[in-house]
C-alpha positions in Angstrom: -87.5 37.7 -16.4 -87.4 34.0 -16.8 -90.4 31.8 -16.1 -90.1 29.8 -12.9 -89.6 26.1 -13.5 -92.7 24.0 -12.9 -92.3 20.4 -12.1 -93.9 17.9 -14.5 -95.8 16.3 -11.5 -97.5 19.7 -10.8 -98.3 20.2 -14.4 -100.0 16.7 -14.5 -101.9 17.5 -11.4 -103.2 20.7 -13.0 -104.2 18.8 -16.1 -106.0 16.2 -14.0 -107.9 19.1 -12.3 -108.7 20.6 -15.7 -110.1 17.2 -16.9 -112.1 16.9 -13.6 -113.9 20.0 -14.5 -112.2 22.7 -12.4 -112.1 26.1 -13.8 -108.7 27.4 -15.0 -108.9 30.3 -12.5 -109.3 27.8 -9.7 -106.4 25.7 -10.9 -104.1 28.8 -11.1 -105.1 29.7 -7.5 -104.5 26.3 -6.1 -101.2 25.4 -8.0 -99.7 29.0 -8.6 -99.2 27.9 -12.2 -100.0 30.5 -14.8 -102.9 30.0 -17.3 -100.5 29.9 -20.2 -98.4 27.2 -18.6 -101.4 25.1 -18.1 -102.5 25.5 -21.8 -98.9 24.9 -23.0 -98.7 21.7 -20.9 -102.1 20.7 -22.2 -100.9 21.1 -25.8 -97.7 19.2 -25.1 -99.7 16.4 -23.4 -102.1 16.1 -26.4 -99.3 16.0 -29.0 -96.6 14.0 -27.2 -98.3 12.3 -24.2 -95.8 14.2 -21.9 -96.3 17.5 -20.2 -92.7 18.4 -20.8 -91.3 19.7 -23.9 -89.0 17.3 -25.8 -85.3 18.1 -25.5 -83.9 20.4 -28.0 -81.5 18.7 -30.5 -79.7 21.8 -31.7 -78.4 23.3 -28.5 -75.6 25.7 -28.2 -73.5 27.4 -30.7 -72.8 25.8 -34.1 -69.4 24.3 -34.5 -66.9 26.0 -36.8 -64.3 23.3 -36.8 -64.9 20.0 -38.6 -64.4 16.7 -36.8 -61.1 16.0 -38.7 -59.7 19.4 -37.7 -60.5 18.8 -34.0 -58.9 15.3 -34.2 -55.8 16.8 -35.9 -55.5 19.5 -33.3 -55.8 16.9 -30.5 -53.1 14.8 -32.1 -50.7 17.7 -32.4 -51.4 18.8 -28.8 -50.7 15.3 -27.4 -47.3 15.0 -29.3 -46.1 18.6 -29.0 -47.9 20.4 -26.2 -45.7 23.6 -26.5 -47.1 24.7 -29.9 -48.7 28.2 -29.8 -52.1 29.0 -31.1 -50.8 30.8 -34.2 -48.9 27.7 -35.1 -52.0 25.6 -34.8 -53.8 28.0 -37.1 -51.0 27.7 -39.6 -51.2 23.9 -39.5 -55.0 23.9 -40.0 -54.7 26.4 -43.0 -52.0 24.2 -44.6 -54.1 21.0 -44.3 -57.2 22.6 -45.9 
């Protein structure tokens, strides 16, 4: 089961409570944030200054086609949109 999304504002409020001396159990009861989320936000805040994780750079599936291949396919599709997929494959294999 996926973790529920906790807003950065609520994470910051939990960290302020932690810095003010509240016990972790009290913070989890007040905010309904898990203890691990509080500690994860604390680590992120200490290392980056933000409670949110930095965005991932490598998202999604890695590309199999090179940029030149994609540009070539787009060019052929614009000039002759009736070409079938097997013909596109033959064109790409001939260019490599």
